[in-house]
N, C-alpha and C positions, 0 to 999 in steps of 0.2 A: 856601458861593464869597463873595470878593471882589465887591463889586460896583466899577463901573470909577470911582467918583469916588473911591473908597477905594482904590484901585490908582494912579491922578492923584496922592491924599496924598501916598501911603506913592516914586512916586518923587519926586516937591519935597520931602518929608524926607530924604531921600535923600541929593540936590540940593545938600540946605545941609548936613551935616554934613561932606562933602568940602570944603567951603568952607570949613568953620571955618576960620582961621591956626594956632588953638590950641583945636585938639577941649580936650571936654573929656568924658572918656567914664571916669565913675569905677561899673563894673556891675563886683558882682562876681562871679566866674566859677564855671564847676555842683560839685558838691563833687565828683563823680565822675571831673572834668578831668584826666589823671596830671598830675602836674608839671612834668614837659619842656616839656608844650606851653603853660603857663599865662599865662608873661611874652607869649611869640608871637599867643595869642587872642586876651588883655586890647587888645593894640593894634587888633584887626580887629573887638572881636564889638561894639564902638557901632556898627557898619555897618549889626549885621548882626541887632540886636537886632528882633524880633517878625516877624522874615519869613524862610518856611521857604523853604530853597533847599538845594541838591545840596552837600551835607557838614557843612549841621547837623547831620543824624545825630550825626556825628561831636563835632559839640563837646557835641552833649548826652548821647553817649550812652558817653565815655569809655572807662568801666568794663567796658561791656559787650564781647566779642564783636563782630568787627567783619568780615564778606568781601566782596565785588565786588558787592553787592546794596547797599551805601550808598556807590556811585562815580556822575560823572552821569555824564548820557546820551548825551549830544552836546558836540560842538569846538565850543569863544565863536565860530569862526569858522562852521560851518556849525549854530550856534543846537542847542545840545546839550538836550536833554528829558531828562524823571527819572518818566515817564507811570505808571501802574497797571499797566499793562498789562506793565509791562518787570520788575516784581517780583513778575511771577507770580500776579493776582490779575484782572485783565479785559485784556481785548484791542482794548475800544471805544472806550475813551481816546485819542487820536493824541498829543496835546499840551495836557493839563493849565494848562502853565504859560501856553500861551499867552493873551494878553490882548487888547476888542478898543481902538483907539485912537480914544478919543470925537470926537475931530475931523471924523475919516474915516469913521470905522463899519466899519474896515476892520484885520483883524489885526495888529497890532505885537508884533515880535517884536527888537525892540530890547533891549539887553542888561539892562537893570533890570527894566524884564515879565519875560524869559525866567525867572528868577532866581528870579521867585513862585510857588508852589503854593501847593497847599488845606494847613492845618495835619493834616486825619487822612492824604493822603498820606504824608503826614512821619513821623508814626503808626504806621503800617500799615507803613510800610518800617523802620520802626528795629527794631517789631517780629519782623520775618522776620527783618531782621540778628541777633538776638537768636538765634535757633533754626537759622538754615541753618547748615550747615557751609562749612569756606572754600572757594572757588573754582565756588558752584553759579553766579553771578551770569554765568560766558562759558557755562554748559552747562545749564539753564533750559529747559527745552520751548518756553517762551513765546518767547525767544529766538531758540531756533532754528530756531524756525516763520519767526520773520521772517528769519533769513536766508538759510534756503532759497529760501521765498518772494522776494527780491529776489534772488540766483545765476542760480534759477533762470528769470527775467524774461526775454522774450527781448534785452533791451536794456538792461543793468542803471541805477536810477540811480544812481550814483558818491552825490549827496552826501545819501542813502538808508546808503547802504552804511559810511559816514561816520560819520552817529549811530550808530550797529549798536557799529561798528568802535573806537568810544573807549573804551567799559568791558571790552573784551577781545571776543578770538575765540573760537568751536570752537577745537581743535587744529587740528580731521580737514578743518575747512576753511578752515584757515591759510595753504595755500599761494595755490589759489587767491583768497583776499580780497583778499591782499598782494598781485599781481602787478596784483590792478584796480586797488588805492588808488593803486600806482606810475605809472598808465597806462603798463606794460607789456603789460599784456597789455587788451586794446580793448573797453568794454562790449556791447557788439553777438554778438551771441554766434554768428552765423552764420562772422564775421568771426573771431572765437580763436585756432581752433586754423592756420588759414591764416599767421594775422604770429604764434603764435609758432618754428611751425617755419621758416620764415624768419625771425626775430630769433637764431634757433639755427644758419643757418647761416653768417649773416654774423657769429656770434661764432665759428666751428671753422674758418672766413678768417682772421679776424682770427690764433687761434691760429696759425697756417701759417703767417702771414705775420710772424708777430715776434715767437714766442714759440719754434717747434723749427723754430730756426734755427742756427750755429754760431757760436761767441764772433766770431770774423775779419769775420763781417758787423751788428757789433753797434757802436756811440762808444763810445767807455772811459767816456762816462757813462751808458752803454745797459748795463755791465754792472757800475757802480759800482752802478747802482741794480737793479739783478737778482740782487747780492752782498746786498747789503743785506737783502731780499725774501725771501735764501733766510736769514739770519739772525733774522729776526723773526716768520718763520710756526713753529717752534719754542717761538719764547717764548706763544705764542698760548693764550689761554682755558690755562693750562698746568693747572688743578684741576681741566679736566676732558679723561680719559684718551681722549675719540672723535679730539681734536683732537694728538693724539702718532700719531698713525698715517702711517704718513709717503704711502700715498698723498691722502689728506684735505691732505696739508701740500704735496704734488709740484699739485691742484687750489689750494689757498689762492694757488699761487706764479704759476699759470697767473694765474690773474682778475686776480691783480693788478700783474702786468708788463705783460698784458692794454690794463687798464686807465690805466697808468699813462703805457701810448706815447702810447695817442690824448688825453690831456688833458694835452697838457703846457705846460698853464699853471702847474700844480702838479705835473705828475710823480710820484711817490709818496712820504706824509709819513708816516713814523710814526702807530702809531694809525689808519691805513685797516684795517690787517687786525685790527681788532677786527670794523670795520664792517660784513665777509663773517661774520662768525661767525652772526648770526641768521640770514642769509637762507640760510645751506650749512643749518643746521638743521634750518627749514623745510619745505626743498625735499628735502632726503632723510627725513621724516617717512611722505612718501608713499608711499616702499617700503621703511624700514624701521620697528621697530614694537620698544616697552617702553622702556627708560632710557635714553639719550641711549648714560651711558658701557657700556652694554653693545652698543652698536651698532658691528659689520667691514662697513667699505666696501665689500670686501674680496664681499660677498653681491648687489653690485646691477654690472649688464654696466656695460662699455666703453660704450656707446652711453648709458644712462641719466645716468652719471655727466656725461661729454660736456652734456647736460639740462639736469643741473642747473646743472654750471657755469655756461652760459651765460644758465638764467634769474638767477643769482649775480651775474654783470657785470652785464647789464644793467635787476635793483634796485640793487644800487647807482647807476651811476650815475643811474638816477632821485632817488636818494636824495638825491647831490650834488651832482645840478641844482641842487637849490636852496639850496647850502651854498657855491657854489662859493672863496671867497674863505675859508670856514674853511681850506684848504687851500693857497693861494699863500701866495710868500715873505710870510713876516713874519705869517701868519694874522692875516689884521687882521679880519677880521668875529668869531671867537673872542675876539681883545679886546677890540672892544666890546661883543660879548653879557658876558663878563668884568666889561666895569665897567657896567651893567644891573643885573647879579645885584646887586653892593656896593651899588647903588642904592638895590634894591627892599626887600634884606635891610636898610638905615640904616630906610626908611619904616615897617619891618614894623618887626621887634623891632630899637631903637635902644640896649639896655644890649649887646648880643650885637655889635651892629656897633664901639660905639664900646671897646667890649675889645679885638676885635681889634684894632682900628686903635692904641690903648693901646700891644699889645703887638710893633706893628712889624710885624704879618702882612698882606701881602700877597694879595687875591684871586686874583691873577696865579698864585701859588706850589700850589693847591691846586686849584680852580677849571678849570685852564687842564687837564688834562687830564677834569674832569668832559665839559667841550665836546666836547675835540676825539675822547674814546673812549666819547659819549653814555652814562656811566655805567656801561659793559659790563662795566668792571672794577670797581665799585665794591660791588657788588651780587651776590648768586647767579646761576649765568648757571639756572638753573631760570627766576627770574622776568624774566629777560633778553625773552624774548620775547608776555609779556604785556605789558612798557612800553613796546613797540617794537609793536604793537597801536594804541594813544595815542598815538605818535609818527606814525605813518603815517596814522592818521585825520586830524591835523593838517595836510596836504596841506604845502602855500607858507608854509601859518604857525608850520613848527612852529621857525623857529631860535629867533623868538619867543615862544611858547610855556614854551623849553627855557628861560628864566630862572627860569620863577616854577615849574616844576617843580625846577629844581636848589638854587631860595629855601628850595621847603620841605625840602629834600633837606636841605640843611645845619639847619633852622631843626629835627629832630629833637633834632637834639643841643642845644637856645639853652644851658640849666640847667650845664648840662656842659659845657659852652665856656667860662663864664665867668668855671669855675674853673679852667683849667689856664692854663699862662705860656707865653710864644714855641713850644719848644721842646717841653713836651709837645703844643701845638695843630697845630704841624706833624706829631708822629709821629701822634694819632689821628686826625686828616684824611689821611695816607697809609693808616693801617690803622684804617680804618670798623667799627664792628663790626655787622657787614650779614648775616654767613656760618649765623647763626639765619634770617634775612627769611624771613617768609610770606608772602602774598598781603595776609595783613593790613596789615602793616606800610607797601606798597606800596599798598595803593591805598587809605591814611589820606596820603599822600605827594605822590599823582596828583586826591587829593579838595582838598587845601591848595590847592596850585597851581591848582585849577580856579575857586577859592573868590579868590585874591587874581589871579586873570587881569580875572573879572567885575570885581573891584571899581576894579584900575588900571588896566587894560589902556587905558580910552577916554578917562582922564581923565592926559595927556600929566604937569603940574604937577605928579601924583604923583612925577613919575621923575625931573624936572628936579634939577641938581646946584645 
C-alpha cells in the first residue's frame, strides 16, 4: 500500500506531466497490445506509467480475453471505485483507491487520487478477467448482492446506485434501476408505487388529449409531424424484427407524438425515435422472456402496454431534459459536442486527427449521427442496454462524457482510418464493422473513455483550441 507521501509525489508528478508544453513520452508499448491501439495508447501512457488505475488492465493485457470485470466501477462524477469486492474477492474493502489528504487528515476523493489502487488489486483483477466468461461483471454474486442491498433499502442512495450501475446492471434489475437513476421513480420505497401510478395516469390523459383526436382538431404542423413520426417508426432498429410489429410501432408513435406536442421548443426530431427503443425493451423485459427477436407484444395486456408506454415516455423526457439544446433548432448542443470531440481526438491521437483534416472530412459528417442517436445505430442492439447503464449512471454529466465515449469508439479504428482516403473513410464510418461485437469490445471502449475523462476533464487547457 502506498504511503501518503508517495501518493502526494505521484500527484505532483502527474501535474508536472500535464503541464509540459512539449511532452517527451518515449515509452515502448507493451508487446501484447493490439496494433490498432498502439498510436492512441502511446499518446497517453506517459501519464499512466507506474500508476494502477481502472483501464490499466486493458492496457497491459490487451491480448487476453477481456470481460466486464475490467471496467471501471464508478462514474467520474460520482467517484468510480474499483474495489476488490467488485471482482468477487472480498466485500470488506469499500474503496481501496481512497487516500487521505495529508493537509486535513480527511479522505480525499479527487480525480487523481481516485485513480490509484494497489498493484495487487490490478493483478488480481487481470487474472479474473483472463479466466472469467463474458458478462460476469454485471451478474456476479457480489455485485448482485450489492444491488439487492441498495434496492431493498427504505430509501435508495442514488449515488451508490450510480456507482454500481456504471459498470452494468443485472438485466432483471434494469427496469427498477433505470427508473430510479432517471428520477422517474422516487428513492423512497413507500412513495414509489403511488408516484408511478399517478405519472402513468397523467400520460394516459395526455394521449387522450393530444393523440386520440381526429386530424381536424390538429394544426397543419401537428399533422405533418405525426406523418413524419409514422414514417420513421417502421425504420426504427430495422434489424430487430420485434420493432416491425404493428403494435410496437403504434406504441412508439404514441410516445413520440405525445412527447413532441408537450415539448414544442424542439418538437419531433428524427433520431429521437431511436432513443425510445432501449426503454421499450427494458420495460417490456418485466413481462417477456428470452430473445427480443422472439417477443410478441400481443402476449401483453393493453393495460400493461399502457403502463410500459407511460414509463418510456417519462424516462425519455427525463433523459432529454438534460440535453435540451441537442434537439432544438439547428441542434446547437450536438454541434458543440462534435467540436469538443474533434479537439479531444486531436489531443489524444494527432496522426488520425491530421489525416482526417487533410482528407477534408468534417467530424459533423459522421459524428452528428452518433450524438443524435447515442450510438444506437452504430453497435449491435443487444449491447445497447449495457451501454445505456453507463449513460444513465452519468446523470447530468452524460453530455460531456459522451465526448470521451465517442472518441474511444472512433479511435478503435485508428490505424485503419489513417490508410483510407476521403470517400473510403465516409463509407467506413457509415458502416462500421461492429456487427460481431461482444461485451469485450464495448467494455474496452468504456474503459478508455473513463481513462481519458480522468486525465483531461479537469484540465480545460488540454482541450483549448
